[in-house]
C-alpha positions in Angstrom: 141.0 18.3 98.7 137.6 17.4 97.2 134.9 20.0 97.0 132.2 20.4 99.6 129.3 18.0 99.1 125.8 18.9 100.3 123.7 15.7 100.8 120.3 14.8 102.0 119.9 11.5 103.8 116.6 9.7 104.3 115.9 8.8 108.0 112.9 7.8 110.0 112.4 11.5 110.9 112.6 12.7 107.4 115.5 14.1 105.4 118.7 15.1 107.3 121.1 17.5 105.7 124.8 16.9 105.9 127.9 18.6 104.4 130.9 16.4 103.6 134.4 17.7 102.8 137.7 15.8 102.3 138.8 12.3 102.0 140.0 9.8 104.6 138.7 8.4 107.9 135.3 10.0 108.6 134.7 12.5 111.4 131.1 13.3 112.2 130.6 16.8 113.7 127.5 17.5 115.9 126.6 21.1 116.6 125.2 22.9 119.6 121.6 24.1 119.8 120.2 26.2 118.0 123.0 26.3 115.5 123.3 23.9 112.5 126.4 22.4 110.9 127.3 26.0 110.0 128.9 26.1 113.5 131.8 24.2 112.0 132.2 26.2 108.8 135.6 27.4 109.9 136.8 24.1 111.5 135.5 21.7 108.9 138.1 22.6 106.2 140.9 22.4 108.8 139.9 18.9 109.8 139.5 17.9 106.2 143.0 19.3 105.4 144.4 17.1 108.1 143.4 14.0 106.1 139.9 13.3 107.3 136.5 13.3 105.7 134.8 15.9 107.8 131.0 15.6 107.9 128.7 18.1 109.6 125.1 17.0 110.4 122.2 19.4 110.8 120.4 17.9 113.8 116.7 17.3 113.0 114.8 20.6 113.3 117.9 22.7 112.6 119.6 24.0 109.5 118.0 22.3 106.6 117.0 19.0 108.3 113.4 17.9 108.8 112.0 18.1 112.4 110.4 15.6 114.8 106.6 15.7 115.0 106.9 15.9 118.8 109.5 17.1 121.3 112.3 14.5 121.0 114.7 13.1 123.6 118.4 13.0 123.3 118.1 9.3 122.6 115.7 10.1 119.7 118.3 12.4 118.2 121.0 9.8 118.6 118.9 7.1 117.0 118.6 9.1 113.8 122.4 8.9 113.3 122.5 5.2 112.2 120.4 6.0 109.2 122.7 8.9 108.4 125.7 6.6 108.7 124.0 4.1 106.4 123.0 6.8 103.9 126.7 7.9 103.7 128.0 4.3 103.7 130.0 4.8 106.9 130.8 1.6 108.7 131.9 3.6 111.7 133.3 7.1 112.4 134.9 9.4 114.9 132.2 11.6 116.5 132.7 15.1 117.8 130.0 16.9 119.6 129.7 20.4 121.2 127.1 21.1 124.0 123.8 19.6 122.7 126.0 17.8 120.2 128.0 16.4 123.0 124.8 15.0 124.6 123.8 13.4 121.3 127.3 12.1 120.8 127.4 10.5 124.2 124.0 8.9 123.7 125.0 7.7 120.3 128.3 6.1 121.5 126.5 4.4 124.3 123.6 3.1 122.2 125.5 2.3 119.0 129.1 1.5 120.1 130.0 -0.4 117.0 129.6 2.8 114.9 131.9 5.0 117.0 135.7 4.7 116.7 136.6 7.7 118.8 134.6 10.4 120.6 135.2 14.0 121.4 132.8 15.8 123.7 133.2 19.6 124.2 131.0 21.1 126.9 129.5 18.0 128.6 126.2 18.9 130.2 126.6 16.6 133.3 124.0 18.4 135.4 122.5 17.5 138.7 118.7 16.8 138.8 118.2 20.2 140.3 120.2 22.0 137.6 118.3 20.2 134.9 115.0 21.2 136.5 116.0 24.9 136.8 117.0 25.0 133.1 113.8 23.3 132.0 111.8 25.8 133.9 113.1 28.7 131.9 110.6 30.2 129.5 111.0 29.8 125.8 111.9 32.9 123.8 108.9 34.4 122.0 109.7 34.6 118.3 106.5 36.3 117.3 107.5 39.1 114.8 107.1 42.6 116.2 106.2 45.6 113.9 109.4 47.4 114.8 111.6 44.3 114.7 112.0 44.5 118.5 112.1 40.7 118.8 115.2 40.6 116.7 117.0 43.3 118.8 115.9 41.5 122.0 117.4 38.2 120.8 120.6 40.0 119.7 121.0 41.6 123.2 120.5 38.2 124.9 123.1 36.6 122.6 125.6 39.4 123.2 125.1 39.1 126.9 125.6 35.4 126.9 128.8 35.6 124.8 130.1 39.2 125.3 133.6 38.2 124.1 132.5 36.4 121.0 133.0 38.0 117.5 130.1 39.9 116.1 130.1 37.5 113.2 129.6 34.5 115.5 126.8 36.3 117.4 125.1 37.3 114.2 125.4 33.8 112.7 124.0 32.3 115.9 121.0 34.6 115.9 120.2 33.9 112.3 120.4 30.2 113.1 118.1 30.7 116.1 115.3 32.3 114.0 115.8 29.9 111.1 115.0 27.0 113.5 111.6 28.7 114.1 109.3 28.5 117.0 110.3 24.9 117.8 114.0 25.9 118.3 113.6 24.9 122.0 113.3 21.2 121.2 117.1 20.7 121.3 117.7 22.4 124.7 114.6 20.8 126.1 116.0 17.4 125.2 119.4 18.2 126.6 118.1 19.6 129.9 115.8 16.5 130.3 118.7 14.1 129.7 120.7 12.5 132.5 124.0 11.9 130.7 125.7 10.1 133.5 124.6 6.5 132.6 125.6 7.0 129.0 129.0 8.4 130.0 129.6 5.3 132.1 128.6 3.0 129.2 130.9 4.6 126.5 133.6 2.2 125.3 135.3 4.3 122.6 138.5 6.3 123.4 137.1 9.6 124.5 138.4 13.2 124.9 136.6 15.7 127.1 137.2 19.2 125.8 136.4 22.5 127.6 137.2 26.2 127.4 137.4 28.3 130.6 135.0 30.9 129.2 132.2 28.4 128.9 129.7 27.9 131.8 130.0 24.2 131.4 133.7 24.3 132.2 132.8 23.8 135.9 131.4 20.4 135.0 134.8 18.9 133.9 135.7 17.7 137.5 132.4 15.8 137.6 133.2 14.0 134.4 136.7 13.2 135.5 135.3 11.7 138.7 132.9 9.6 136.7 135.4 8.6 134.0 139.0 9.1 135.1 140.1 7.1 132.0 138.8 9.8 129.6 141.4 12.2 128.1 140.9 15.9 128.7 141.9 19.1 127.0 141.3 22.7 127.9 141.3 25.9 125.9 141.8 29.3 127.8 139.0 31.8 127.6 136.6 31.7 124.7 132.8 31.6 124.7 130.0 29.4 123.6 131.1 30.2 120.1 134.7 29.0 120.5 134.4 26.4 117.7 133.5 29.2 115.3 135.8 31.9 116.6 138.9 29.8 117.5 138.7 27.1 114.8 142.5 26.8 114.4 143.2 26.0 118.0 140.1 23.9 118.4 140.7 21.8 115.3 144.3 21.1 116.3 143.2 19.6 119.6 140.6 17.5 117.9 142.9 16.3 115.1 145.8 15.5 117.5 143.4 13.3 119.5 142.0 11.6 116.5 145.5 10.8 115.2 146.9 9.7 118.6 147.8 6.1 119.4 145.7 4.2 122.0 
């Protein structure tokens, strides 16, 4: 297998950081907020070993990518990806997104269908208008440094409560990514909670797999997606948390790879 490449691609937003590993058909991996492509650090080598070029993208404003000058929409995030594809000389690719990455992946597939060969969406935020409004009304976390470091402990406690069954390494990595994103870390969730994904789900033409794990709060949305698109494939993992991609990379990657290699 080739060595990991770390690449900066010029886009209308600024430079977007990607990591590329392996050779073969490209698979573009889109992370949840407020992680970066680091979310896939355990899964990326497995996908590459299966014969693919696995590419993680740091969404603008996260990881080592430049940010938007104003709060972006999911469509804004999706419209950065054609420049990434061009910079990496990708005529098209399979796209895999988790949570906010699933929103971006759905918008990208709907808006730029010629660039997407297959699509995997894990944790599809198909919310009602009322659910979106409730989530948008939640206050942003205050990242202002405290003398005693209490802001760090407070975020740790929130992260542990949200994913009590997750590994400590996953929680720690997620908290580090949260603070690395800075005071504008809320951009991604604001975009996702403002986004009505239903029209784009209806417009997707690429073969699509809807993934879920029963320990994820978005698991309850799967029946809504099935009703909207009964032609989509589905796969379910038992248990897990928001950090299932990080903590259960073997099982998660096998499902993704099997779908990408399947006929039809």
